[in-house]
Every structure is written in C-alpha cells, then in structure tokens.
The first five atom37 places (N, CA, C, CB, O) and aatype in JSON, in Angstrom:
{
  "aatype": [12, 14, 0, 16, 2, 14, 3, 0, 0, 6, 0, 5, 0, 19, 14, 5, 14, 0, 19, 11, 14, 11, 0, 15, 8, 6, 14, 14, 19, 9, 16, 1, 10, 4, 1, 14, 1, 1, 16, 1, 18, 1, 12, 10, 15, 9, 10, 17, 9, 13, 14, 15, 15, 7, 0, 19, 19, 9, 10, 0, 10, 6, 0, 1, 0, 7, 0, 10, 1, 7, 17, 1, 3, 10, 15, 10, 15, 0, 10, 15, 2, 19, 14, 19, 5, 0, 17, 0, 0, 10, 13, 10, 10, 10, 10, 8, 0, 10, 13, 10, 18, 10, 0, 18, 18, 18, 1, 0, 6, 14, 17, 8, 6, 19, 15, 13, 14, 6, 14, 5, 7, 0, 19, 0, 0, 16, 3, 7, 3, 16, 9, 14, 1, 1, 3, 0, 3, 6, 13, 6, 11],
  "atom_mask": [
    [1, 1, 1, 1, 1],
    [1, 1, 1, 1, 1],
    [1, 1, 1, 1, 1],
    [1, 1, 1, 1, 1],
    [1, 1, 1, 1, 1],
    [1, 1, 1, 1, 1],
    [1, 1, 1, 1, 1],
    [1, 1, 1, 1, 1],
    [1, 1, 1, 1, 1],
    [1, 1, 1, 1, 1],
    [1, 1, 1, 1, 1],
    [1, 1, 1, 1, 1],
    [1, 1, 1, 1, 1],
    [1, 1, 1, 1, 1],
    [1, 1, 1, 1, 1],
    [1, 1, 1, 1, 1],
    [1, 1, 1, 1, 1],
    [1, 1, 1, 1, 1],
    [1, 1, 1, 1, 1],
    [1, 1, 1, 1, 1],
    [1, 1, 1, 1, 1],
    [1, 1, 1, 1, 1],
    [1, 1, 1, 1, 1],
    [1, 1, 1, 1, 1],
    [1, 1, 1, 1, 1],
    [1, 1, 1, 1, 1],
    [1, 1, 1, 1, 1],
    [1, 1, 1, 1, 1],
    [1, 1, 1, 1, 1],
    [1, 1, 1, 1, 1],
    [1, 1, 1, 1, 1],
    [1, 1, 1, 1, 1],
    [1, 1, 1, 1, 1],
    [1, 1, 1, 1, 1],
    [1, 1, 1, 1, 1],
    [1, 1, 1, 1, 1],
    [1, 1, 1, 1, 1],
    [1, 1, 1, 1, 1],
    [1, 1, 1, 1, 1],
    [1, 1, 1, 1, 1],
    [1, 1, 1, 1, 1],
    [1, 1, 1, 1, 1],
    [1, 1, 1, 1, 1],
    [1, 1, 1, 1, 1],
    [1, 1, 1, 1, 1],
    [1, 1, 1, 1, 1],
    [1, 1, 1, 1, 1],
    [1, 1, 1, 1, 1],
    [1, 1, 1, 1, 1],
    [1, 1, 1, 1, 1],
    [1, 1, 1, 1, 1],
    [1, 1, 1, 1, 1],
    [1, 1, 1, 1, 1],
    [1, 1, 1, 0, 1],
    [1, 1, 1, 1, 1],
    [1, 1, 1, 1, 1],
    [1, 1, 1, 1, 1],
    [1, 1, 1, 1, 1],
    [1, 1, 1, 1, 1],
    [1, 1, 1, 1, 1],
    [1, 1, 1, 1, 1],
    [1, 1, 1, 1, 1],
    [1, 1, 1, 1, 1],
    [1, 1, 1, 1, 1],
    [1, 1, 1, 1, 1],
    [1, 1, 1, 0, 1],
    [1, 1, 1, 1, 1],
    [1, 1, 1, 1, 1],
    [1, 1, 1, 1, 1],
    [1, 1, 1, 0, 1],
    [1, 1, 1, 1, 1],
    [1, 1, 1, 1, 1],
    [1, 1, 1, 1, 1],
    [1, 1, 1, 1, 1],
    [1, 1, 1, 1, 1],
    [1, 1, 1, 1, 1],
    [1, 1, 1, 1, 1],
    [1, 1, 1, 1, 1],
    [1, 1, 1, 1, 1],
    [1, 1, 1, 1, 1],
    [1, 1, 1, 1, 1],
    [1, 1, 1, 1, 1],
    [1, 1, 1, 1, 1],
    [1, 1, 1, 1, 1],
    [1, 1, 1, 1, 1],
    [1, 1, 1, 1, 1],
    [1, 1, 1, 1, 1],
    [1, 1, 1, 1, 1],
    [1, 1, 1, 1, 1],
    [1, 1, 1, 1, 1],
    [1, 1, 1, 1, 1],
    [1, 1, 1, 1, 1],
    [1, 1, 1, 1, 1],
    [1, 1, 1, 1, 1],
    [1, 1, 1, 1, 1],
    [1, 1, 1, 1, 1],
    [1, 1, 1, 1, 1],
    [1, 1, 1, 1, 1],
    [1, 1, 1, 1, 1],
    [1, 1, 1, 1, 1],
    [1, 1, 1, 1, 1],
    [1, 1, 1, 1, 1],
    [1, 1, 1, 1, 1],
    [1, 1, 1, 1, 1],
    [1, 1, 1, 1, 1],
    [1, 1, 1, 1, 1],
    [1, 1, 1, 1, 1],
    [1, 1, 1, 1, 1],
    [1, 1, 1, 1, 1],
    [1, 1, 1, 1, 1],
    [1, 1, 1, 1, 1],
    [1, 1, 1, 1, 1],
    [1, 1, 1, 1, 1],
    [1, 1, 1, 1, 1],
    [1, 1, 1, 1, 1],
    [1, 1, 1, 1, 1],
    [1, 1, 1, 1, 1],
    [1, 1, 1, 1, 1],
    [1, 1, 1, 1, 1],
    [1, 1, 1, 1, 1],
    [1, 1, 1, 0, 1],
    [1, 1, 1, 1, 1],
    [1, 1, 1, 1, 1],
    [1, 1, 1, 1, 1],
    [1, 1, 1, 1, 1],
    [1, 1, 1, 1, 1],
    [1, 1, 1, 1, 1],
    [1, 1, 1, 0, 1],
    [1, 1, 1, 1, 1],
    [1, 1, 1, 1, 1],
    [1, 1, 1, 1, 1],
    [1, 1, 1, 1, 1],
    [1, 1, 1, 1, 1],
    [1, 1, 1, 1, 1],
    [1, 1, 1, 1, 1],
    [1, 1, 1, 1, 1],
    [1, 1, 1, 1, 1],
    [1, 1, 1, 1, 1],
    [1, 1, 1, 1, 1],
    [1, 1, 1, 1, 1],
    [1, 1, 1, 1, 1]
  ],
  "atom_positions": [
    [[-11.02, 23.7, 25.49], [-11.46, 23.15, 24.21], [-10.6, 21.93, 23.91], [-11.36, 24.2, 23.07], [-9.38, 22.05, 23.83]],
    [[-11.21, 20.76, 23.73], [-10.42, 19.55, 23.48], [-9.78, 19.58, 22.08], [-11.29, 18.3, 23.63], [-10.38, 20.05, 21.11]],
    [[-8.57, 19.07, 22.03], [-7.87, 19.0, 20.74], [-8.45, 17.84, 19.93], [-6.32, 18.82, 20.94], [-8.72, 16.77, 20.47]],
    [[-8.62, 18.08, 18.65], [-9.18, 17.04, 17.8], [-8.11, 16.54, 16.85], [-10.4, 17.56, 17.01], [-7.27, 17.31, 16.38]],
    [[-8.14, 15.29, 16.58], [-7.24, 14.67, 15.63], [-7.86, 14.8, 14.23], [-6.97, 13.17, 16.01], [-8.96, 14.31, 14.02]],
    [[-7.17, 15.45, 13.26], [-7.78, 15.62, 11.93], [-8.01, 14.29, 11.22], [-6.91, 16.51, 11.07], [-8.97, 14.16, 10.46]],
    [[-7.12, 13.28, 11.45], [-7.33, 11.98, 10.8], [-8.57, 11.29, 11.34], [-6.1, 11.08, 11.0], [-9.3, 10.65, 10.59]],
    [[-8.82, 11.42, 12.66], [-10.0, 10.8, 13.25], [-11.27, 11.48, 12.75], [-9.93, 10.86, 14.78], [-12.26, 10.81, 12.46]],
    [[-11.24, 12.82, 12.64], [-12.41, 13.54, 12.13], [-12.67, 13.18, 10.68], [-12.22, 15.06, 12.28], [-13.82, 13.07, 10.26]],
    [[-11.58, 13.0, 9.9], [-11.73, 12.64, 8.49], [-12.3, 11.23, 8.36], [-10.38, 12.74, 7.76], [-13.13, 10.97, 7.49]],
    [[-11.84, 10.31, 9.23], [-12.34, 8.94, 9.17], [-13.81, 8.87, 9.55], [-11.52, 8.03, 10.1], [-14.55, 8.05, 9.01]],
    [[-14.25, 9.73, 10.47], [-15.65, 9.74, 10.85], [-16.52, 10.34, 9.75], [-15.84, 10.5, 12.15], [-17.68, 9.97, 9.6]],
    [[-15.95, 11.28, 8.97], [-16.72, 11.94, 7.93], [-16.91, 11.05, 6.7], [-16.04, 13.22, 7.52], [-17.83, 11.28, 5.91]],
    [[-16.06, 10.03, 6.54], [-16.13, 9.16, 5.36], [-17.15, 8.07, 5.63], [-14.74, 8.55, 5.02], [-17.04, 7.36, 6.62]],
    [[-18.16, 7.93, 4.76], [-19.16, 6.87, 4.96], [-18.53, 5.49, 4.76], [-20.35, 7.05, 4.01], [-17.57, 5.34, 4.01]],
    [[-19.1, 4.5, 5.43], [-18.61, 3.13, 5.33], [-18.98, 2.54, 3.97], [-19.18, 2.25, 6.47], [-20.03, 2.87, 3.42]],
    [[-18.12, 1.66, 3.42], [-18.45, 1.02, 2.15], [-19.67, 0.12, 2.29], [-17.25, 0.22, 1.64], [-19.98, -0.37, 3.38]],
    [[-20.33, -0.08, 1.19], [-21.55, -0.88, 1.21], [-21.5, -1.94, 0.12], [-22.8, 0.01, 1.04], [-20.81, -1.77, -0.89]],
    [[-22.22, -3.01, 0.33], [-22.36, -4.06, -0.69], [-23.72, -3.86, -1.33], [-22.22, -5.51, -0.07], [-24.75, -3.93, -0.67]],
    [[-23.7, -3.61, -2.64], [-24.93, -3.33, -3.37], [-25.16, -4.42, -4.41], [-24.89, -1.94, -4.04], [-24.33, -4.59, -5.3]],
    [[-26.26, -5.17, -4.31], [-26.54, -6.13, -5.38], [-27.05, -5.39, -6.62], [-27.58, -7.18, -4.92], [-27.92, -4.52, -6.52]],
    [[-26.49, -5.74, -7.79], [-26.91, -5.08, -9.03], [-28.24, -5.65, -9.52], [-25.83, -5.24, -10.11], [-29.16, -4.89, -9.84]],
    [[-28.34, -6.94, -9.6], [-29.56, -7.61, -10.03], [-29.55, -8.99, -9.41], [-29.67, -7.68, -11.6], [-28.55, -9.42, -8.85]],
    [[-30.67, -9.69, -9.51], [-30.77, -10.99, -8.87], [-29.83, -12.02, -9.51], [-32.2, -11.49, -8.94], [-29.35, -12.91, -8.81]],
    [[-29.55, -11.9, -10.8], [-28.71, -12.88, -11.48], [-27.23, -12.47, -11.51], [-29.2, -13.09, -12.89], [-26.39, -13.27, -11.91]],
    [[-26.9, -11.24, -11.11], [-25.52, -10.77, -11.12], [-24.98, -10.78, -9.69], [-25.42, -9.36, -11.73], [-25.74, -10.62, -8.74]],
    [[-23.66, -10.96, -9.54], [-23.09, -10.97, -8.19], [-23.17, -9.57, -7.57], [-21.63, -11.47, -8.22], [-23.23, -8.58, -8.29]],
    [[-23.17, -9.5, -6.24], [-23.21, -8.19, -5.6], [-21.93, -7.4, -5.88], [-23.41, -8.35, -4.1], [-20.87, -7.96, -6.16]],
    [[-22.05, -6.11, -5.79], [-20.95, -5.2, -6.07], [-20.51, -4.55, -4.77], [-21.35, -4.13, -7.12], [-21.34, -4.07, -3.99]],
    [[-19.21, -4.53, -4.53], [-18.65, -3.88, -3.35], [-18.22, -2.47, -3.76], [-17.45, -4.69, -2.74], [-17.5, -2.31, -4.74]],
    [[-18.65, -1.49, -3.02], [-18.28, -0.1, -3.29], [-17.36, 0.38, -2.18], [-19.54, 0.8, -3.41], [-17.68, 0.26, -1.0]],
    [[-16.23, 0.93, -2.57], [-15.24, 1.45, -1.63], [-14.95, 2.91, -1.95], [-13.94, 0.6, -1.67], [-15.03, 3.33, -3.11]],
    [[-14.61, 3.65, -0.93], [-14.13, 5.0, -1.11], [-12.62, 4.97, -0.95], [-14.8, 6.0, -0.11], [-12.12, 4.46, 0.06]],
    [[-11.89, 5.5, -1.91], [-10.43, 5.45, -1.81], [-9.82, 6.66, -2.49], [-9.89, 4.15, -2.44], [-10.48, 7.4, -3.23]],
    [[-8.56, 6.84, -2.23], [-7.73, 7.85, -2.88], [-6.58, 7.1, -3.54], [-7.21, 8.95, -1.85], [-5.53, 6.94, -2.93]],
    [[-6.77, 6.66, -4.77], [-5.79, 5.73, -5.35], [-4.4, 6.3, -5.51], [-6.28, 5.28, -6.68], [-3.42, 5.62, -5.2]],
    [[-4.26, 7.52, -5.99], [-2.92, 8.08, -6.2], [-2.22, 8.33, -4.88], [-3.0, 9.38, -7.0], [-1.04, 8.02, -4.71]],
    [[-2.96, 8.89, -3.93], [-2.38, 9.17, -2.62], [-1.9, 7.88, -1.97], [-3.4, 9.89, -1.71], [-0.79, 7.83, -1.44]],
    [[-2.72, 6.85, -2.01], [-2.36, 5.58, -1.4], [-1.17, 4.95, -2.12], [-3.55, 4.62, -1.42], [-0.26, 4.43, -1.47]],
    [[-1.17, 4.99, -3.43], [-0.09, 4.39, -4.22], [1.25, 5.03, -3.89], [-0.37, 4.52, -5.71], [2.23, 4.33, -3.61]],
    [[1.31, 6.36, -3.92], [2.6, 7.03, -3.69], [3.01, 7.0, -2.23], [2.54, 8.46, -4.18], [4.2, 7.02, -1.92]],
    [[2.05, 6.96, -1.33], [2.39, 6.84, 0.09], [3.02, 5.47, 0.35], [1.12, 7.04, 0.98], [4.03, 5.37, 1.05]],
    [[2.43, 4.42, -0.2], [3.0, 3.08, -0.01], [4.36, 2.95, -0.71], [2.04, 2.01, -0.54], [5.28, 2.34, -0.16]],
    [[4.48, 3.51, -1.89], [5.78, 3.48, -2.56], [6.83, 4.22, -1.75], [5.68, 4.08, -3.97], [7.98, 3.78, -1.67]],
    [[6.45, 5.34, -1.16], [7.39, 6.11, -0.35], [7.84, 5.31, 0.87], [6.77, 7.43, 0.09], [9.01, 5.35, 1.25]],
    [[6.91, 4.6, 1.48], [7.25, 3.82, 2.66], [8.09, 2.6, 2.29], [5.97, 3.38, 3.4], [9.11, 2.33, 2.92]],
    [[7.66, 1.86, 1.27], [8.36, 0.64, 0.91], [9.68, 0.89, 0.18], [7.47, -0.21, 0.07], [10.54, 0.01, 0.14]],
    [[9.84, 2.07, -0.4], [11.06, 2.38, -1.15], [12.24, 2.64, -0.21], [10.84, 3.59, -2.06], [13.36, 2.86, -0.66]],
    [[11.99, 2.62, 1.1], [13.07, 2.78, 2.07], [14.09, 1.66, 1.91], [12.52, 2.82, 3.52], [15.29, 1.87, 2.08]],
    [[13.62, 0.46, 1.59], [14.52, -0.68, 1.48], [15.48, -0.55, 0.3], [13.73, -1.96, 1.35], [16.69, -0.72, 0.5]],
    [[15.03, -0.25, -0.93], [16.0, -0.03, -2.0], [16.87, 1.2, -1.75], [15.28, 0.12, -3.32], [18.05, 1.22, -2.13]],
    [[16.31, 2.22, -1.12], [17.1, 3.43, -0.86], [18.2, 3.17, 0.16], [16.19, 4.55, -0.36], [19.3, 3.71, 0.03]],
    [[17.92, 2.35, 1.16], [18.96, 2.05, 2.13], [20.1, 1.27, 1.48], [18.38, 1.25, 3.33], [21.27, 1.49, 1.8]],
    [[19.78, 0.37, 0.56], [20.82, -0.32, -0.18], [21.61, 0.63, -1.06], [0.0, 0.0, 0.0], [22.83, 0.49, -1.21]],
    [[20.92, 1.6, -1.65], [21.6, 2.59, -2.49], [22.55, 3.46, -1.67], [20.58, 3.47, -3.21], [23.64, 3.81, -2.14]],
    [[22.15, 3.79, -0.46], [23.02, 4.59, 0.41], [24.27, 3.8, 0.77], [22.28, 5.03, 1.7], [25.37, 4.35, 0.81]],
    [[24.11, 2.5, 1.02], [25.27, 1.65, 1.32], [26.2, 1.58, 0.12], [24.81, 0.23, 1.73], [27.42, 1.68, 0.27]],
    [[25.64, 1.42, -1.07], [26.47, 1.37, -2.28], [27.23, 2.68, -2.47], [25.6, 1.07, -3.53], [28.42, 2.67, -2.75]],
    [[26.54, 3.8, -2.32], [27.21, 5.09, -2.48], [28.27, 5.31, -1.42], [26.19, 6.21, -2.44], [29.32, 5.89, -1.7]],
    [[28.01, 4.86, -0.19], [29.01, 5.02, 0.87], [30.26, 4.19, 0.58], [28.42, 4.61, 2.24], [31.39, 4.65, 0.77]],
    [[30.06, 2.97, 0.1], [31.21, 2.12, -0.23], [31.99, 2.67, -1.42], [30.74, 0.69, -0.53], [33.22, 2.64, -1.43]],
    [[31.27, 3.18, -2.41], [31.95, 3.75, -3.58], [32.69, 5.04, -3.21], [30.94, 4.02, -4.7], [33.79, 5.29, -3.72]],
    [[32.11, 5.85, -2.34], [32.78, 7.08, -1.93], [34.02, 6.76, -1.1], [31.83, 7.98, -1.11], [35.04, 7.44, -1.21]],
    [[33.93, 5.72, -0.3], [35.07, 5.33, 0.52], [36.21, 4.82, -0.37], [34.66, 4.25, 1.53], [37.39, 5.02, -0.06]],
    [[35.85, 4.17, -1.46], [36.87, 3.66, -2.4], [37.4, 4.76, -3.31], [36.28, 2.52, -3.25], [38.38, 4.54, -4.03]],
    [[36.8, 5.92, -3.28], [37.26, 7.03, -4.11], [36.76, 7.0, -5.53], [0.0, 0.0, 0.0], [37.3, 7.69, -6.39]],
    [[35.74, 6.21, -5.8], [35.24, 6.07, -7.18], [34.28, 7.19, -7.57], [34.55, 4.74, -7.35], [33.91, 7.29, -8.74]],
    [[33.88, 8.02, -6.63], [32.9, 9.06, -6.94], [33.54, 10.43, -7.17], [31.9, 9.16, -5.82], [32.84, 11.45, -7.12]],
    [[34.82, 10.47, -7.4], [35.48, 11.77, -7.63], [34.99, 12.44, -8.91], [37.0, 11.58, -7.7], [35.08, 13.66, -9.05]],
    [[34.47, 11.65, -9.84], [33.99, 12.21, -11.1], [32.8, 13.13, -10.9], [0.0, 0.0, 0.0], [32.59, 14.05, -11.7]],
    [[32.01, 12.89, -9.86], [30.86, 13.77, -9.61], [31.31, 15.14, -9.12], [29.92, 13.13, -8.6], [30.61, 16.13, -9.33]],
    [[32.45, 15.2, -8.47], [32.94, 16.5, -8.0], [33.53, 17.32, -9.15], [34.0, 16.31, -6.91], [33.4, 18.54, -9.18]],
    [[34.17, 16.65, -10.08], [34.82, 17.36, -11.19], [33.82, 17.86, -12.22], [35.84, 16.46, -11.86], [34.02, 18.92, -12.82]],
    [[32.76, 17.11, -12.44], [31.72, 17.44, -13.42], [32.26, 17.63, -14.83], [31.0, 18.7, -12.99], [31.74, 18.45, -15.6]],
    [[33.27, 16.9, -15.17], [33.73, 16.88, -16.56], [33.29, 15.55, -17.16], [35.29, 17.08, -16.66], [33.11, 14.57, -16.44]],
    [[33.12, 15.52, -18.45], [32.6, 14.33, -19.1], [33.54, 13.14, -18.92], [32.38, 14.6, -20.57], [33.08, 12.02, -18.71]],
    [[34.82, 13.38, -19.01], [35.76, 12.26, -18.86], [35.77, 11.76, -17.41], [37.19, 12.69, -19.28], [35.9, 10.55, -17.18]],
    [[35.62, 12.64, -16.45], [35.59, 12.22, -15.05], [34.28, 11.51, -14.72], [35.79, 13.43, -14.11], [34.27, 10.54, -13.96]],
    [[33.16, 11.99, -15.28], [31.87, 11.35, -15.02], [31.8, 9.95, -15.62], [30.74, 12.2, -15.58], [31.08, 9.09, -15.1]],
    [[32.53, 9.7, -16.69], [32.53, 8.36, -17.28], [33.28, 7.36, -16.4], [33.15, 8.39, -18.67], [33.12, 6.15, -16.59]],
    [[34.07, 7.84, -15.46], [34.79, 6.94, -14.55], [33.96, 6.53, -13.34], [36.06, 7.6, -14.08], [34.38, 5.68, -12.56]],
    [[32.77, 7.12, -13.17], [31.9, 6.75, -12.05], [31.28, 5.39, -12.38], [30.79, 7.84, -11.79], [30.75, 5.22, -13.47]],
    [[31.34, 4.43, -11.46], [30.81, 3.09, -11.75], [29.3, 3.08, -11.98], [31.15, 2.13, -10.61], [28.58, 3.96, -11.52]],
    [[28.85, 2.06, -12.71], [27.44, 1.93, -13.05], [26.58, 1.76, -11.8], [27.23, 0.75, -13.99], [25.48, 2.32, -11.74]],
    [[27.06, 1.01, -10.8], [26.26, 0.8, -9.6], [26.05, 2.11, -8.83], [26.92, -0.24, -8.69], [25.04, 2.26, -8.14]],
    [[26.97, 3.04, -8.95], [26.78, 4.34, -8.3], [25.69, 5.14, -9.01], [28.1, 5.13, -8.29], [24.9, 5.82, -8.37]],
    [[25.65, 5.05, -10.34], [24.59, 5.73, -11.09], [23.23, 5.1, -10.77], [24.86, 5.65, -12.61], [22.24, 5.81, -10.6]],
    [[23.19, 3.78, -10.67], [21.93, 3.1, -10.33], [21.48, 3.48, -8.92], [22.09, 1.57, -10.44], [20.29, 3.68, -8.68]],
    [[22.41, 3.57, -7.98], [22.07, 3.97, -6.61], [21.55, 5.4, -6.58], [23.3, 3.84, -5.69], [20.59, 5.7, -5.87]],
    [[22.16, 6.28, -7.35], [21.67, 7.66, -7.42], [20.27, 7.71, -8.02], [22.64, 8.53, -8.25], [19.42, 8.47, -7.56]],
    [[20.03, 6.9, -9.05], [18.7, 6.83, -9.66], [17.65, 6.34, -8.66], [18.74, 5.91, -10.89], [16.54, 6.88, -8.63]],
    [[17.98, 5.33, -7.86], [17.05, 4.84, -6.84], [16.73, 5.92, -5.81], [17.64, 3.61, -6.13], [15.58, 6.06, -5.39]],
    [[17.72, 6.69, -5.4], [17.48, 7.76, -4.43], [16.63, 8.88, -5.03], [18.81, 8.32, -3.92], [15.79, 9.46, -4.35]],
    [[16.85, 9.17, -6.3], [16.03, 10.19, -6.96], [14.58, 9.72, -7.11], [16.62, 10.55, -8.34], [13.65, 10.51, -6.99]],
    [[14.39, 8.43, -7.38], [13.03, 7.9, -7.44], [12.33, 8.0, -6.09], [13.05, 6.43, -7.91], [11.14, 8.3, -6.02]],
    [[13.06, 7.74, -5.02], [12.47, 7.87, -3.68], [12.05, 9.31, -3.42], [13.46, 7.4, -2.6], [10.98, 9.56, -2.86]],
    [[12.88, 10.25, -3.82], [12.51, 11.66, -3.66], [11.27, 11.99, -4.49], [13.69, 12.58, -4.08], [10.41, 12.74, -4.04]],
    [[11.16, 11.43, -5.69], [9.98, 11.65, -6.53], [8.73, 11.08, -5.87], [10.19, 11.01, -7.91], [7.69, 11.73, -5.87]],
    [[8.81, 9.88, -5.32], [7.65, 9.27, -4.65], [7.23, 10.09, -3.43], [7.96, 7.84, -4.22], [6.04, 10.26, -3.18]],
    [[8.19, 10.59, -2.68], [7.86, 11.44, -1.53], [7.15, 12.71, -1.97], [9.13, 11.79, -0.73], [6.17, 13.14, -1.35]],
    [[7.64, 13.32, -3.06], [7.0, 14.53, -3.57], [5.58, 14.24, -4.03], [7.83, 15.13, -4.73], [4.66, 15.0, -3.72]],
    [[5.38, 13.16, -4.77], [4.04, 12.84, -5.28], [3.08, 12.47, -4.15], [4.12, 11.68, -6.28], [1.9, 12.8, -4.23]],
    [[3.56, 11.81, -3.11], [2.71, 11.53, -1.95], [2.29, 12.83, -1.28], [3.44, 10.62, -0.94], [1.14, 12.96, -0.84]],
    [[3.19, 13.79, -1.21], [2.85, 15.09, -0.64], [1.9, 15.86, -1.56], [4.14, 15.91, -0.39], [0.98, 16.53, -1.09]],
    [[2.12, 15.77, -2.87], [1.31, 16.49, -3.84], [-0.14, 16.02, -3.84], [1.91, 16.34, -5.23], [-1.06, 16.83, -3.94]],
    [[-0.34, 14.7, -3.72], [-1.7, 14.14, -3.77], [-2.33, 13.98, -2.39], [-1.68, 12.8, -4.48], [-3.3, 13.23, -2.26]],
    [[-1.82, 14.64, -1.37], [-2.36, 14.48, -0.02], [-3.79, 14.98, 0.1], [-1.49, 15.21, 0.98], [-4.53, 14.5, 0.95]],
    [[-4.19, 15.93, -0.73], [-5.54, 16.48, -0.67], [-6.42, 15.96, -1.81], [-5.49, 18.0, -0.73], [-7.4, 16.6, -2.18]],
    [[-6.08, 14.8, -2.33], [-6.86, 14.21, -3.42], [-8.28, 13.9, -2.92], [-6.17, 12.92, -3.97], [-8.43, 13.38, -1.81]],
    [[-9.3, 14.19, -3.71], [-10.67, 13.89, -3.26], [-10.92, 12.38, -3.25], [-11.69, 14.58, -4.18], [-10.24, 11.6, -3.92]],
    [[-11.92, 11.98, -2.47], [-12.3, 10.58, -2.38], [-12.99, 10.16, -3.67], [-13.21, 10.33, -1.16], [-13.81, 10.9, -4.21]],
    [[-12.67, 8.97, -4.17], [-13.3, 8.4, -5.35], [-14.05, 7.15, -4.94], [-12.25, 8.07, -6.45], [-13.59, 6.39, -4.09]],
    [[-15.21, 6.94, -5.54], [-15.97, 5.73, -5.28], [-15.6, 4.69, -6.32], [-17.51, 6.01, -5.29], [-15.72, 4.93, -7.53]],
    [[-15.14, 3.55, -5.86], [-14.7, 2.47, -6.73], [-15.59, 1.27, -6.47], [-13.2, 2.13, -6.51], [-15.8, 0.89, -5.32]],
    [[-16.11, 0.67, -7.53], [-16.97, -0.51, -7.4], [-16.34, -1.69, -8.12], [-18.39, -0.23, -7.96], [-15.77, -1.53, -9.2]],
    [[-16.44, -2.84, -7.52], [-15.95, -4.06, -8.14], [-16.79, -5.22, -7.64], [-14.45, -4.29, -7.85], [-17.35, -5.15, -6.54]],
    [[-16.89, -6.31, -8.42], [-17.74, -7.43, -8.0], [-17.15, -8.12, -6.78], [-17.9, -8.44, -9.15], [-15.94, -8.23, -6.62]],
    [[-18.05, -8.58, -5.93], [-17.62, -9.29, -4.73], [-17.07, -10.64, -5.12], [-18.79, -9.45, -3.73], [-17.66, -11.32, -5.96]],
    [[-15.94, -11.05, -4.54], [-15.38, -12.36, -4.89], [-16.32, -13.48, -4.48], [-14.02, -12.55, -4.22], [-17.01, -13.39, -3.47]],
    [[-16.33, -14.54, -5.26], [-17.18, -15.67, -4.93], [-16.61, -16.37, -3.71], [-17.29, -16.65, -6.12], [-15.39, -16.5, -3.56]],
    [[-17.5, -16.82, -2.83], [-17.07, -17.51, -1.63], [-16.73, -16.58, -0.49], [0.0, 0.0, 0.0], [-16.12, -17.01, 0.48]],
    [[-17.12, -15.31, -0.57], [-16.84, -14.37, 0.5], [-18.15, -13.7, 0.91], [-15.79, -13.32, 0.07], [-19.04, -13.5, 0.09]],
    [[-18.24, -13.37, 2.17], [-19.4, -12.65, 2.67], [-18.93, -11.33, 3.23], [-20.16, -13.48, 3.76], [-17.8, -11.22, 3.71]],
    [[-19.78, -10.33, 3.17], [-19.41, -9.01, 3.66], [-19.52, -8.98, 5.17], [-20.3, -7.91, 3.02], [-20.51, -9.43, 5.74]],
    [[-18.5, -8.44, 5.82], [-18.52, -8.28, 7.27], [-19.2, -6.96, 7.59], [-17.07, -8.33, 7.86], [-19.44, -6.14, 6.7]],
    [[-19.51, -6.75, 8.84], [-20.23, -5.54, 9.23], [-19.36, -4.29, 9.12], [-20.75, -5.67, 10.63], [-19.9, -3.2, 8.97]],
    [[-18.04, -4.44, 9.2], [-17.17, -3.27, 9.14], [-16.74, -2.92, 7.72], [-15.96, -3.49, 9.98], [-15.92, -2.02, 7.54]],
    [[-17.26, -3.59, 6.71], [-16.97, -3.25, 5.33], [-15.9, -4.11, 4.7], [0.0, 0.0, 0.0], [-15.71, -4.06, 3.48]],
    [[-15.18, -4.9, 5.48], [-14.17, -5.79, 4.91], [-14.84, -7.07, 4.45], [-13.05, -6.1, 5.94], [-16.0, -7.33, 4.78]],
    [[-14.11, -7.87, 3.69], [-14.65, -9.15, 3.27], [-13.91, -10.26, 3.99], [-14.55, -9.32, 1.74], [-12.7, -10.17, 4.19]],
    [[-14.63, -11.27, 4.37], [-14.04, -12.42, 5.03], [-14.42, -13.66, 4.25], [-14.48, -12.52, 6.51], [-15.51, -13.7, 3.67]],
    [[-13.56, -14.69, 4.23], [-13.9, -15.88, 3.45], [-15.01, -16.67, 4.11], [-12.67, -16.77, 3.26], [-15.1, -16.73, 5.33]],
    [[-15.85, -17.26, 3.3], [-16.93, -18.11, 3.79], [-16.37, -19.52, 3.94], [-18.17, -18.09, 2.82], [-15.75, -20.05, 3.03]],
    [[-16.6, -20.11, 5.09], [-16.12, -21.46, 5.35], [-17.3, -22.43, 5.27], [-15.43, -21.55, 6.74], [-18.35, -22.2, 5.87]],
    [[-17.09, -23.49, 4.54], [-18.14, -24.5, 4.41], [-18.12, -25.41, 5.63], [-17.96, -25.32, 3.12], [-17.11, -25.51, 6.33]],
    [[-19.23, -26.08, 5.87], [-19.34, -26.99, 7.01], [-18.41, -28.18, 6.81], [-20.8, -27.47, 7.2], [-17.91, -28.73, 7.79]],
    [[-18.18, -28.59, 5.57], [-17.3, -29.73, 5.31], [-15.85, -29.43, 5.73], [-17.35, -30.12, 3.83], [-15.12, -30.32, 6.15]],
    [[-15.47, -28.18, 5.6], [-14.1, -27.81, 5.94], [-13.82, -27.99, 7.43], [-13.82, -26.36, 5.52], [-12.71, -28.35, 7.81]],
    [[-14.82, -27.73, 8.29], [-14.64, -27.85, 9.72], [-14.63, -29.32, 10.17], [-15.74, -27.08, 10.45], [-14.07, -29.63, 11.22]],
    [[-15.24, -30.2, 9.41], [-15.3, -31.6, 9.79], [-13.98, -32.32, 9.52], [-16.42, -32.29, 9.05], [-13.72, -33.36, 10.12]],
    [[-13.15, -31.79, 8.64], [-11.88, -32.43, 8.29], [-10.86, -32.33, 9.39], [-11.32, -31.84, 7.05], [-9.75, -32.83, 9.24]]
  ]
}
C-alpha cells in the first residue's frame, strides 16, 4: 500500500480559486480559499525567529554579566535590579511561544472563502494567481 502525503491529499481536495464577474459594469471578483488565522500565526511563528534569536543573545549576555540574579531570588527588590532589556527579551520569547501555540491551535481551522475585487491591470492566470498585464507600448521602450 503506497504511503500518502496528507498535505498533498489536502491540496488535491481543495478546489482552485476562480475569477467570477459580478456584473458587466463591475470589476471581476477573485475568490480564494484560505485559513486566515492558521496562516497568520504560522507566518508569525516562522518570522518571529529573528527577534527571538536577538532576545536569546541579549539574555545570554545579561546572564554572563550576572544581571539576571534577580530572577533566581524572586524577591521584589531583586527583580527590580533586572535590566529593562532582559525583561523585553523575555517578553519577545513569550510572544514567540504564544504564536507557536496559536499556530498549533488553529491547525484544523476550516477553509474560508474570501472574495475581493481583481486589481486593475491584471489578468487571471490558469493556476489561480494573478499576473500583471503588460501593454504593447511597454515592450517597445
């Protein structure tokens, strides 16, 4: 029995987007199927690696300097001695953990149909993407 890739089966099950004209005087409407929350948090999780890596460097430098001893003591006077950049770095790392959790939470989000007007000067390609229309004058230049 051949092994199947669940992402490939899911991509085959999703119908291709279509361009639907609303009326003769209105521009055509592009309809897409998307998972907005899943996509948003997945991209945030991936792109948040850059601020998180900077936060890890800041925390490593502060720990090496001995400025993070207040977190071990957990007393109010000791916590006030922790530098602001260490608190900001901790906040960035906690946000990354939140984005990872939300990306995992919305992994089974249902597909939503989203419609928006087609941009002027673009034609629909056969694969559902839009490509810019080039005028004949542009090629002569």
